[in-house]
C-alpha positions as CSV (number, residue, x, y, z in Angstrom):
1,X,-16.5,-19.8,14.6
2,X,-15.0,-16.3,14.6
3,X,-12.2,-17.5,12.3
4,X,-14.8,-19.1,10.0
5,X,-16.8,-15.9,9.8
6,X,-13.7,-13.8,9.2
7,X,-12.5,-16.2,6.4
8,X,-15.9,-16.1,4.8
9,X,-16.0,-12.3,5.0
10,X,-12.6,-12.0,3.3
11,X,-13.7,-14.3,0.5
12,X,-16.7,-12.2,0.0
13,X,-14.6,-9.0,-0.2
14,X,-12.1,-10.7,-2.5
15,X,-14.9,-11.5,-5.0
16,X,-16.5,-8.0,-4.8
17,X,-16.5,-6.1,-8.1
18,X,-15.2,-3.0,-6.2
19,X,-11.5,-2.5,-5.7
20,X,-10.7,-2.5,-2.0
21,X,-7.4,-2.0,-0.1
22,X,-6.6,-1.4,3.6
23,X,-3.6,0.6,4.9
24,X,-1.6,0.5,8.1
25,X,-2.1,4.1,9.5
26,X,1.4,4.1,11.1
27,X,3.6,2.6,8.4
28,X,1.3,3.4,5.4
29,X,1.9,-0.1,4.1
30,X,-0.9,-1.8,2.2
31,X,-2.1,-4.6,4.4
32,X,-4.8,-6.0,2.2
33,X,-5.9,-5.8,-1.4
34,X,-8.8,-7.8,-2.9
35,X,-8.6,-9.5,-6.3
36,X,-10.4,-6.7,-8.0
37,X,-7.6,-4.3,-6.8
38,X,-4.9,-6.6,-8.1
39,X,-6.6,-7.0,-11.4
40,X,-6.8,-3.2,-11.8
41,X,-3.2,-2.8,-10.8
42,X,-2.2,-5.3,-13.6
43,X,-3.8,-2.8,-16.1
44,X,-1.5,0.0,-14.9
45,X,1.6,-1.9,-13.7
46,X,3.7,-0.1,-16.4
47,X,3.0,3.2,-14.5
48,X,4.0,1.9,-11.1
49,X,7.3,0.8,-9.5
50,X,5.6,-2.4,-8.3
51,X,3.6,-5.3,-9.8
52,X,0.2,-6.5,-8.7
53,X,1.8,-9.4,-6.8
54,X,3.9,-7.0,-4.8
55,X,1.0,-4.8,-3.8
56,X,0.4,-6.1,-0.3
57,X,3.3,-4.9,1.9
58,X,4.2,-2.0,-0.4
59,X,3.7,1.6,0.6
60,X,0.6,3.5,-0.5
61,X,3.0,6.2,-1.6
62,X,3.5,4.4,-4.9
63,X,0.4,6.1,-6.1
64,X,1.5,9.6,-5.3
65,X,4.4,11.8,-6.4
66,X,4.1,14.0,-3.4
67,X,2.6,11.7,-0.7
68,X,3.0,13.9,2.4
69,X,-0.4,15.5,2.0
70,X,-2.1,12.2,1.3
71,X,-0.4,10.6,4.4
72,X,-1.8,13.4,6.6
73,X,-5.3,12.7,5.3
74,X,-5.5,9.0,5.7
75,X,-3.7,8.8,9.0
76,X,-6.3,11.0,10.8
77,X,-9.9,9.6,11.1
78,X,-11.1,13.2,11.5
79,X,-10.3,13.8,7.8
80,X,-12.4,10.8,6.7
81,X,-14.3,10.0,4.7
82,X,-12.4,11.6,1.8
83,X,-12.8,11.4,-1.9
84,X,-10.2,12.4,-4.5
85,X,-9.4,12.0,-8.2
86,X,-5.7,11.4,-9.0
87,X,-3.8,11.3,-12.2
88,X,-1.3,8.5,-12.8
89,X,0.3,9.2,-16.2
90,X,-2.5,9.1,-18.7
91,X,-4.8,7.3,-16.4
92,X,-7.3,8.8,-13.9
93,X,-8.3,7.1,-10.7
94,X,-11.2,7.8,-8.4
95,X,-10.4,7.1,-4.8
96,X,-12.6,7.1,-1.6
97,X,-11.0,6.6,1.8
98,X,-13.1,5.7,4.8
99,X,-12.2,5.0,8.4
100,X,-12.3,1.4,9.9
101,X,-13.0,1.5,13.6
102,X,-13.0,-1.1,16.4
103,X,-16.0,-1.9,18.6
104,X,-14.8,0.7,21.1
105,X,-14.5,3.3,18.4
106,X,-10.8,3.4,18.1
107,X,-9.2,3.9,14.7
108,X,-7.9,0.7,13.1
109,X,-6.9,2.2,9.8
110,X,-8.2,3.5,6.5
111,X,-10.0,1.5,3.8
112,X,-9.7,2.6,0.2
113,X,-12.1,1.8,-2.6
114,X,-11.0,2.9,-6.0
115,X,-11.6,2.6,-9.7
116,X,-9.9,3.5,-13.0
117,X,-12.1,6.2,-14.6
118,X,-10.0,7.3,-17.5
119,X,-12.7,6.8,-20.1
120,X,-15.4,8.5,-18.0
121,X,-13.1,11.5,-17.4
122,X,-12.4,11.8,-21.1
123,X,-16.2,11.7,-21.8
124,X,-16.8,14.3,-19.1
125,X,-14.1,16.6,-20.6
126,X,-15.6,16.2,-24.1
127,X,-19.1,17.1,-22.7
128,X,-17.7,20.0,-20.7
129,X,-15.9,21.3,-23.8
130,X,-19.2,21.2,-25.7
131,X,-20.9,22.8,-22.8
132,X,-18.6,25.8,-22.9
133,X,-17.7,26.2,-26.6
134,X,-19.6,26.1,-29.8
135,X,-18.7,22.9,-31.6
136,X,-18.9,24.3,-35.1
137,X,-16.7,27.4,-34.7
138,X,-14.8,26.7,-31.6
139,X,-15.9,30.1,-30.1
140,X,-17.3,30.4,-26.6
141,X,-21.0,29.7,-26.5
142,X,-23.6,32.0,-24.9
143,X,-23.3,30.7,-21.4
144,X,-19.5,31.1,-21.4
145,X,-19.7,34.5,-22.9
146,X,-22.1,35.6,-20.2
147,X,-19.7,34.3,-17.6
148,X,-17.0,36.4,-19.1
149,X,-19.1,39.5,-18.9
150,X,-20.0,38.7,-15.3
151,X,-16.3,38.2,-14.4
152,X,-15.5,41.6,-16.0
153,X,-18.2,43.3,-14.0
154,X,-16.8,42.0,-10.8
155,X,-13.5,43.8,-11.3
156,X,-13.3,47.2,-9.6
157,X,-13.6,50.2,-11.9
158,X,-14.6,47.9,-14.8
159,X,-14.9,49.4,-18.3
160,X,-16.3,47.3,-21.1
161,X,-18.0,47.5,-24.5
162,X,-20.3,44.7,-25.6
163,X,-20.9,44.1,-29.3
164,X,-23.8,42.1,-30.7
165,X,-23.4,41.0,-34.3
166,X,-26.0,39.5,-36.6
167,X,-25.1,38.4,-40.1
168,X,-27.0,40.1,-42.9
169,X,-27.9,37.8,-45.9
170,X,-26.8,34.6,-44.2
171,X,-30.2,33.0,-44.1
172,X,-30.6,33.3,-47.8
173,X,-27.3,31.5,-48.5
174,X,-28.0,28.9,-45.9
175,X,-31.5,28.1,-47.3
176,X,-30.4,28.2,-51.0
177,X,-27.0,26.7,-50.9
178,X,-27.5,24.2,-48.1
179,X,-26.5,23.9,-44.5
180,X,-23.1,22.5,-45.4
181,X,-22.2,25.8,-47.2
182,X,-23.8,27.7,-44.3
183,X,-21.7,25.9,-41.7
184,X,-18.5,26.6,-43.7
185,X,-19.4,30.2,-44.0
186,X,-20.0,30.5,-40.2
187,X,-16.6,29.0,-39.6
188,X,-15.0,31.5,-42.0
189,X,-16.8,34.3,-40.2
190,X,-15.4,33.0,-36.9
191,X,-11.9,33.0,-38.3
192,X,-12.3,36.6,-39.5
193,X,-13.5,37.6,-36.0
194,X,-10.5,36.0,-34.5
195,X,-8.2,38.0,-36.8
196,X,-10.0,41.3,-36.2
197,X,-10.1,40.7,-32.4
198,X,-6.6,39.4,-31.9
199,X,-5.9,41.3,-28.7
200,X,-5.7,40.2,-25.0
201,X,-8.5,42.5,-24.0
202,X,-11.0,41.1,-26.5
203,X,-13.1,38.0,-26.3
204,X,-15.4,36.4,-28.9
205,X,-18.5,34.2,-28.6
206,X,-21.1,32.6,-30.9
207,X,-24.4,33.4,-29.2
208,X,-26.5,31.2,-31.5
209,X,-27.4,30.7,-35.1
210,X,-25.8,33.5,-37.1
211,X,-25.3,35.8,-34.0
212,X,-21.9,36.5,-32.6
213,X,-20.7,38.8,-29.8
214,X,-17.5,40.5,-28.7
215,X,-16.3,41.9,-25.4
216,X,-13.8,44.7,-25.4
217,X,-12.4,45.5,-22.0
218,X,-12.4,49.2,-22.7
219,X,-15.2,51.7,-22.9
220,X,-13.3,54.2,-25.1
221,X,-15.9,55.2,-27.7
222,X,-13.4,55.9,-30.4
223,X,-11.7,52.6,-30.0
224,X,-14.9,50.7,-29.8
225,X,-16.4,52.3,-32.9
226,X,-13.2,51.7,-34.8
227,X,-13.3,48.0,-33.9
228,X,-17.0,47.9,-35.0
229,X,-16.2,49.5,-38.3
230,X,-13.3,47.0,-38.8
231,X,-15.7,44.1,-38.1
232,X,-18.3,45.3,-40.6
233,X,-15.6,45.6,-43.2
234,X,-14.0,42.2,-42.4
235,X,-17.2,40.3,-42.5
236,X,-18.5,42.1,-45.5
237,X,-15.5,41.1,-47.7
238,X,-16.5,38.5,-50.3
239,X,-16.0,34.8,-49.4
240,X,-14.5,32.4,-51.9
241,X,-14.5,28.6,-51.5
242,X,-15.3,25.7,-53.8
243,X,-17.7,26.4,-56.6
244,X,-19.5,29.1,-54.5
245,X,-17.0,31.9,-55.3
246,X,-17.5,35.5,-54.3
247,X,-20.3,34.9,-51.9
248,X,-21.0,38.0,-49.8
249,X,-22.8,38.7,-46.5
250,X,-22.7,41.6,-44.1
251,X,-23.2,42.2,-40.5
252,X,-25.1,44.7,-38.3
253,X,-23.7,45.5,-34.8
254,X,-25.2,46.8,-31.6
255,X,-22.9,48.2,-28.9
256,X,-23.5,48.8,-25.2
257,X,-21.0,50.2,-22.8
258,X,-20.5,49.4,-19.1
259,X,-21.1,51.1,-16.8
260,X,-22.8,53.8,-18.9
261,X,-25.5,51.5,-20.2
262,X,-25.7,48.9,-17.5
263,X,-24.0,47.2,-14.6
264,X,-25.4,43.7,-15.0
265,X,-25.1,41.0,-17.6
266,X,-28.8,41.2,-18.4
267,X,-28.8,45.0,-18.9
268,X,-25.8,45.0,-21.1
269,X,-26.9,42.1,-23.3
270,X,-30.4,43.5,-23.6
271,X,-29.2,47.0,-24.5
272,X,-26.6,45.7,-27.0
273,X,-29.5,43.7,-28.5
274,X,-31.7,46.7,-28.7
275,X,-28.9,48.6,-30.5
276,X,-28.5,45.7,-32.9
277,X,-32.1,46.0,-34.0
278,X,-31.7,49.7,-34.4
279,X,-28.7,49.1,-36.7
280,X,-30.7,46.6,-38.8
281,X,-33.5,49.1,-39.0
282,X,-31.1,51.7,-40.2
283,X,-30.3,49.7,-43.2
284,X,-28.0,46.8,-42.2
285,X,-24.2,46.7,-42.6
286,X,-24.0,49.4,-39.9
287,X,-23.2,49.6,-36.2
288,X,-25.2,51.5,-33.6
289,X,-24.5,52.5,-30.0
290,X,-27.4,52.0,-27.5
291,X,-29.4,55.1,-26.6
292,X,-32.2,55.3,-24.1
293,X,-34.6,56.3,-26.9
294,X,-34.2,52.8,-28.2
295,X,-35.9,51.5,-25.1
296,X,-39.2,50.8,-26.8
297,X,-38.4,47.1,-26.6
298,X,-37.8,47.4,-22.9
299,X,-41.1,49.1,-22.5
300,X,-42.8,46.4,-24.6
301,X,-41.3,43.8,-22.2
302,X,-42.8,45.7,-19.3
303,X,-46.2,45.7,-21.0
304,X,-45.8,41.9,-21.5
305,X,-45.0,41.5,-17.8
306,X,-48.1,43.5,-16.8
307,X,-50.3,41.4,-19.2
308,X,-48.8,38.2,-17.9
309,X,-49.5,39.3,-14.3
310,X,-53.2,40.0,-15.2
311,X,-53.5,36.7,-17.1
312,X,-52.3,34.8,-14.0
313,X,-55.2,36.3,-12.0
314,X,-57.7,34.4,-14.1
315,X,-55.6,31.7,-15.9
316,X,-58.2,31.9,-18.7
317,X,-55.8,32.3,-21.6
318,X,-53.1,29.9,-20.4
319,X,-53.1,26.3,-21.7
320,X,-51.0,23.2,-21.2
321,X,-50.1,21.3,-24.4
322,X,-48.6,17.8,-24.3
323,X,-46.0,16.1,-26.4
324,X,-45.5,12.3,-26.1
325,X,-42.2,10.6,-25.2
326,X,-42.0,7.1,-26.7
327,X,-39.8,4.1,-26.3
328,X,-37.8,3.5,-29.4
329,X,-38.1,-0.3,-29.6
330,X,-41.8,-0.6,-28.8
331,X,-43.1,2.9,-29.8
332,X,-45.0,2.8,-26.6
333,X,-45.8,6.2,-25.0
334,X,-43.9,6.3,-21.7
335,X,-44.7,9.9,-20.7
336,X,-46.0,13.2,-22.0
337,X,-44.2,16.5,-21.5
338,X,-46.4,19.4,-20.3
339,X,-45.7,22.6,-22.3
340,X,-47.3,25.9,-21.3
341,X,-48.9,28.1,-24.0
342,X,-50.3,31.6,-23.7
343,X,-52.8,33.2,-26.0
344,X,-52.9,37.0,-25.9
345,X,-56.1,38.8,-27.3
346,X,-54.0,41.4,-29.1
347,X,-50.7,39.6,-29.8
348,X,-52.0,36.1,-30.5
349,X,-50.0,33.1,-29.3
350,X,-46.9,34.2,-27.4
351,X,-43.8,32.0,-27.5
352,X,-42.8,30.5,-24.1
353,X,-39.2,31.6,-25.1
354,X,-40.5,35.1,-24.8
355,X,-42.7,35.0,-21.7
356,X,-41.0,32.4,-19.5
357,X,-37.9,34.7,-19.0
358,X,-40.2,37.6,-18.2
359,X,-41.9,35.4,-15.6
360,X,-38.6,34.4,-14.1
361,X,-37.3,38.0,-13.9
362,X,-40.5,39.4,-12.4
363,X,-41.2,36.8,-9.8
364,X,-44.2,35.5,-11.7
365,X,-42.7,32.0,-12.2
366,X,-44.1,30.7,-8.9
367,X,-47.8,31.2,-9.8
368,X,-47.2,30.2,-13.4
369,X,-45.4,27.1,-12.2
370,X,-48.2,26.1,-9.9
371,X,-50.7,26.5,-12.7
372,X,-48.8,24.2,-15.0
373,X,-48.1,21.7,-12.3
374,X,-51.8,21.5,-11.2
375,X,-53.2,21.4,-14.7
376,X,-50.7,18.7,-15.8
377,X,-51.5,16.5,-12.8
378,X,-55.2,16.9,-13.3
379,X,-55.0,16.1,-17.0
380,X,-52.8,13.1,-16.4
381,X,-55.5,11.5,-14.2
382,X,-57.8,11.4,-17.2
383,X,-55.3,9.4,-19.4
384,X,-56.5,5.9,-20.0
385,X,-52.9,4.5,-20.5
386,X,-51.9,6.0,-17.1
387,X,-48.5,7.1,-18.3
388,X,-46.3,9.7,-16.6
389,X,-46.6,13.4,-17.1
390,X,-43.3,15.4,-17.2
391,X,-43.4,19.0,-15.9
392,X,-40.5,21.5,-16.5
393,X,-39.4,23.3,-13.3
394,X,-37.6,26.6,-13.7
395,X,-34.3,27.0,-11.9
396,X,-35.9,30.0,-10.1
397,X,-38.4,27.6,-8.4
398,X,-35.7,25.4,-6.8
399,X,-34.3,26.1,-3.3
400,X,-36.9,28.7,-2.4
401,X,-38.9,26.4,0.0
402,X,-42.1,26.5,-2.1
403,X,-41.5,23.9,-4.8
404,X,-42.0,20.7,-2.7
405,X,-45.2,22.1,-1.1
406,X,-46.6,22.9,-4.6
407,X,-45.8,19.4,-5.8
408,X,-47.3,17.8,-2.7
409,X,-50.4,20.0,-3.0
410,X,-50.9,19.2,-6.7
411,X,-50.7,15.5,-6.1
412,X,-53.1,15.6,-3.2
413,X,-55.7,17.8,-4.9
414,X,-55.7,15.8,-8.2
415,X,-55.1,12.3,-6.8
416,X,-52.3,11.6,-9.2
417,X,-49.9,8.9,-8.0
418,X,-46.5,10.4,-7.2
419,X,-44.7,7.9,-9.5
420,X,-46.6,9.2,-12.4
421,X,-45.1,12.7,-12.1
422,X,-41.7,13.5,-13.5
423,X,-40.0,16.7,-12.7
424,X,-37.7,18.0,-15.5
425,X,-34.9,20.4,-14.4
426,X,-32.0,21.9,-16.5
427,X,-28.5,22.0,-15.1
428,X,-28.8,25.8,-14.4
429,X,-30.7,24.9,-11.2
430,X,-27.7,22.7,-10.1
431,X,-25.0,25.2,-10.3
432,X,-23.1,25.6,-7.0
433,X,-24.8,22.6,-5.5
434,X,-26.9,24.9,-3.4
435,X,-28.1,23.2,-0.2
436,X,-31.7,24.2,-0.9
437,X,-31.7,22.5,-4.3
438,X,-30.2,19.3,-2.8
439,X,-32.9,19.3,-0.1
440,X,-35.7,19.8,-2.7
441,X,-34.3,16.9,-4.7
442,X,-34.3,14.7,-1.6
443,X,-37.9,15.7,-0.6
444,X,-39.2,15.1,-4.1
445,X,-37.7,11.7,-4.2
446,X,-39.2,10.9,-0.8
447,X,-42.6,11.8,-2.2
448,X,-42.0,9.2,-4.9
449,X,-41.7,11.7,-7.8
450,X,-39.2,11.0,-10.6
451,X,-36.6,13.5,-11.7
452,X,-35.2,14.1,-15.2
453,X,-32.2,16.2,-16.3
454,X,-33.3,18.2,-19.2
455,X,-31.3,19.7,-22.2
456,X,-28.2,17.7,-21.1
457,X,-25.1,18.8,-23.0
458,X,-25.8,22.5,-23.4
459,X,-25.3,24.1,-20.0
460,X,-22.7,22.9,-17.5
461,X,-22.9,19.2,-18.2
462,X,-20.8,17.2,-15.8
463,X,-20.6,13.7,-14.6
464,X,-20.6,15.2,-11.1
465,X,-24.2,16.1,-11.6
466,X,-25.1,12.5,-12.5
467,X,-23.3,11.2,-9.5
468,X,-24.6,13.8,-7.0
469,X,-28.3,13.8,-7.9
470,X,-30.7,10.9,-8.2
471,X,-31.8,11.3,-11.8
472,X,-34.2,8.8,-13.4
473,X,-33.8,10.2,-16.9
474,X,-31.3,12.2,-19.1
475,X,-32.8,14.2,-22.0
476,X,-30.2,15.0,-24.7
477,X,-30.7,18.4,-26.1
478,X,-32.2,18.6,-29.6
479,X,-29.4,20.6,-31.0
480,X,-27.1,17.6,-30.7
481,X,-29.7,15.3,-32.1
482,X,-30.4,17.4,-35.2
483,X,-26.7,17.8,-36.0
484,X,-25.8,14.2,-35.2
485,X,-26.9,13.2,-38.7
486,X,-24.3,15.4,-40.5
487,X,-21.7,16.0,-37.8
488,X,-19.6,13.2,-36.3
489,X,-18.7,15.3,-33.2
490,X,-22.4,15.7,-32.3
491,X,-23.1,12.0,-33.0
492,X,-20.2,11.2,-30.6
493,X,-21.8,13.3,-27.9
494,X,-25.1,11.6,-28.3
495,X,-23.4,8.2,-28.1
496,X,-21.3,9.2,-25.1
497,X,-24.4,10.4,-23.2
498,X,-26.4,7.2,-24.1
499,X,-23.5,5.1,-23.0
500,X,-23.3,6.9,-19.7
501,X,-27.0,6.5,-19.2
502,X,-26.8,2.8,-19.8
503,X,-24.0,2.3,-17.3
504,X,-25.8,4.4,-14.7
505,X,-29.1,2.6,-15.3
506,X,-30.7,5.8,-16.4
507,X,-33.1,6.3,-19.4
508,X,-31.8,8.5,-22.1
509,X,-34.3,10.5,-24.2
510,X,-33.3,12.1,-27.6
511,X,-35.1,15.4,-27.9
512,X,-35.9,17.2,-31.2
513,X,-36.3,14.1,-33.3
514,X,-38.0,15.5,-36.5
515,X,-37.0,13.1,-39.3
516,X,-36.4,9.4,-40.0
517,X,-32.7,10.2,-40.3
518,X,-32.7,11.7,-36.7
519,X,-34.5,8.5,-35.5
520,X,-32.1,6.2,-37.2
521,X,-29.1,8.0,-35.8
522,X,-30.2,8.2,-32.2
523,X,-31.3,4.5,-32.4
524,X,-27.8,3.6,-33.7
525,X,-26.1,5.6,-30.9
526,X,-28.1,3.7,-28.2
527,X,-30.8,6.1,-26.9
528,X,-33.7,4.6,-25.0
529,X,-36.5,7.0,-25.9
530,X,-37.4,9.8,-28.3
531,X,-39.4,13.0,-28.4
532,X,-40.1,15.4,-31.3
533,X,-42.2,16.4,-34.2
534,X,-41.6,13.0,-36.0
535,X,-43.8,11.4,-33.3
536,X,-46.2,14.3,-32.7
537,X,-46.3,18.0,-32.2
538,X,-47.4,19.4,-28.8
539,X,-51.2,19.5,-28.6
540,X,-53.9,20.6,-26.2
541,X,-55.8,18.3,-23.8
542,X,-59.2,17.0,-24.8
543,X,-60.8,19.6,-22.5
544,X,-59.0,22.5,-24.2
545,X,-58.9,21.3,-27.7
546,X,-62.3,22.9,-28.8
547,X,-61.3,26.4,-27.5
548,X,-57.8,26.2,-29.0
549,X,-59.3,25.3,-32.3
550,X,-61.7,28.2,-32.1
551,X,-58.8,30.6,-31.3
552,X,-56.7,29.3,-34.2
553,X,-59.7,29.5,-36.6
554,X,-60.3,33.2,-35.6
555,X,-56.6,33.9,-36.1
556,X,-56.7,32.4,-39.6
557,X,-59.7,34.5,-40.5
558,X,-58.0,37.6,-39.2
559,X,-54.9,36.8,-41.2
560,X,-56.9,36.2,-44.4
561,X,-58.7,39.6,-44.0
562,X,-55.5,41.5,-43.5
């Protein structure tokens, strides 16, 4: 009977789609390999000193150039389980080693499960590259540039100059000559920046659109201002290409020094930005060094913070708008994303891009997040189609011990079923794999709430995030979707993410779908769902619609009178 059971078990393991091997802990000889292992070995036999038929009985050392470390790991059960990724020539292998024990707990030997993940690693590297560098110019993107500043600040006795550059006249060329010409011009600007900043203590980044930035690891004012003057001259020299000869643009530059003007990334970027606006106000084509007198913008931010704090006392001027997410094949609405909007009596509608960072910096994100969550859950209970509601959660809300309670409270008070709530989180919240974040994810899933990874591809995209966290949905950032129509590299990213989602059994949503061309492209690349202006702009709930319309009517009348 026991022999029959053992034989049946071995047949089952042989037919498993997972590659399995066992190893003798004393001799390190492979004692068993199932058929999947042998089939995988046949794919990489040319990289090994053995064939698949010789696998059993051979030493596990054939997979390692320097096997001593690996022997120490797999021979001691205290080291197990252990996971590793190894390179074998051009191939990448993922390996997990677990301990096999007898009934009495004694160590019988290690069991290895493994897979060839070369394609997945290549996709991860492509996505990582796109997460760190701007695909058009090849320069560092904003996130990477900020990391560089932070690394510089961590050095003892640091000295830096931060330059913010904005192109003067670029928008006119981009609008009149077309985005193709505009993109070519941006690449030419990047090349000129590389030439002008060709020194080991200088770094360049594209911050977004037609904004660039430079780090000079020196706070010598004369050297910094000489560099700024050279940059103004280099970028202002006429550009000649194709039939658009002698096109000319310029640049305005704001400069902030560390430590004189700030000792944090936020302070330096903010003050370089303030100096940039001062340079533009001075007539463009100029550079300006930050001065405290330019701090009006900072004071304006403080006023905004105070106004937001007052608004959160009553919630009267806060609204939640909704934008549908639809399935491509059926055009059925599967969810609606909740998007907060703020009406200010003096300023009018204030962009979330302006007040959400203020809320995060000032600790107001918790009450604001609770308002959005409760309002979204309450509104969703009135929807006849009973589809899900998706709520964005700031990275600042994770890991603090309050998020899960807020979600539970919102569900209980509104009566919304947990499976109808979808929490959207960007990768910023996942950095460092903080234990508090991991616990929040686990507790949310235990409640029955779904989790989506938002803006995938723009932050710190990694397959590790998709393996480590239980995502139900991946949302592809709209910048890739919009550019996928004209740029093969962006289309390849959309396809790679859609393929990953399909393999993982995860829904992929293309954000920012605004035209039929966008829709055709993301459909061709294999996305599951879409969201964007092509389907519908964000709009208020039925309850808020009359007041929002009254506000907009009053704003139109005010604009007509002025």
